[in-house]
Legacy VTK file of the C-alpha trace (Angstrom):
# vtk DataFile Version 3.0
C-alpha trace
ASCII
DATASET POLYDATA
POINTS 69 float
104.556 98.236 89.908
103.134 95.021 91.314
101.429 94.847 94.699
104.351 92.900 96.111
106.843 95.415 94.729
104.900 98.303 96.212
104.713 96.573 99.573
108.477 95.973 99.501
109.084 99.653 98.716
106.824 100.701 101.571
108.667 98.419 104.006
112.005 99.816 102.893
110.768 103.390 103.316
109.079 102.800 106.681
111.375 100.271 108.348
114.604 100.285 106.295
114.308 96.559 105.705
112.740 94.018 103.374
109.446 92.472 104.492
109.256 88.786 105.316
107.101 86.527 103.151
104.575 86.435 105.994
104.447 90.249 106.089
103.959 90.471 102.326
101.161 87.911 102.499
99.515 89.737 105.420
99.688 93.038 103.541
98.160 91.478 100.421
95.409 89.947 102.565
94.757 93.383 104.105
94.631 94.967 100.635
92.071 92.368 99.533
90.038 93.002 102.674
90.054 96.759 102.136
89.167 96.312 98.474
86.158 94.294 99.545
85.150 97.024 102.005
85.301 99.590 99.176
83.529 97.284 96.720
86.584 96.952 94.471
88.003 94.041 92.504
91.592 92.922 93.119
92.773 94.697 89.969
91.004 97.910 90.985
92.567 97.723 94.461
96.056 97.799 92.940
95.346 101.333 91.658
93.028 102.675 94.338
94.617 105.387 96.483
92.290 104.717 99.417
93.491 101.135 99.761
97.156 102.148 99.715
96.531 105.008 102.145
95.017 102.441 104.504
98.137 100.290 104.174
100.294 103.336 104.973
98.183 104.087 108.054
98.758 100.553 109.287
102.513 101.044 108.878
102.396 104.293 110.871
100.801 102.412 113.765
103.298 99.537 113.877
105.441 99.667 116.995
108.566 99.181 114.834
107.785 102.485 113.070
106.912 104.434 116.210
109.615 103.190 118.613
113.003 104.878 118.496
115.854 103.263 120.407
LINES 1 70
69 0 1 2 3 4 5 6 7 8 9 10 11 12 13 14 15 16 17 18 19 20 21 22 23 24 25 26 27 28 29 30 31 32 33 34 35 36 37 38 39 40 41 42 43 44 45 46 47 48 49 50 51 52 53 54 55 56 57 58 59 60 61 62 63 64 65 66 67 68
């Protein structure tokens, strides 16, 4: 699955909604940043579990995920 498709799936699972274009772009930017931190290319980042675990950790810390009305 593509990065964008994976991000969309993660948003649906975490927030029960589709991400905005801005959120998708921010997530892709974060993935690129983490890939750089791990010394990975963009294509390696798409398959690296550490990068995607970092994305999941960000989602867990978003107020929208934590707050229950």
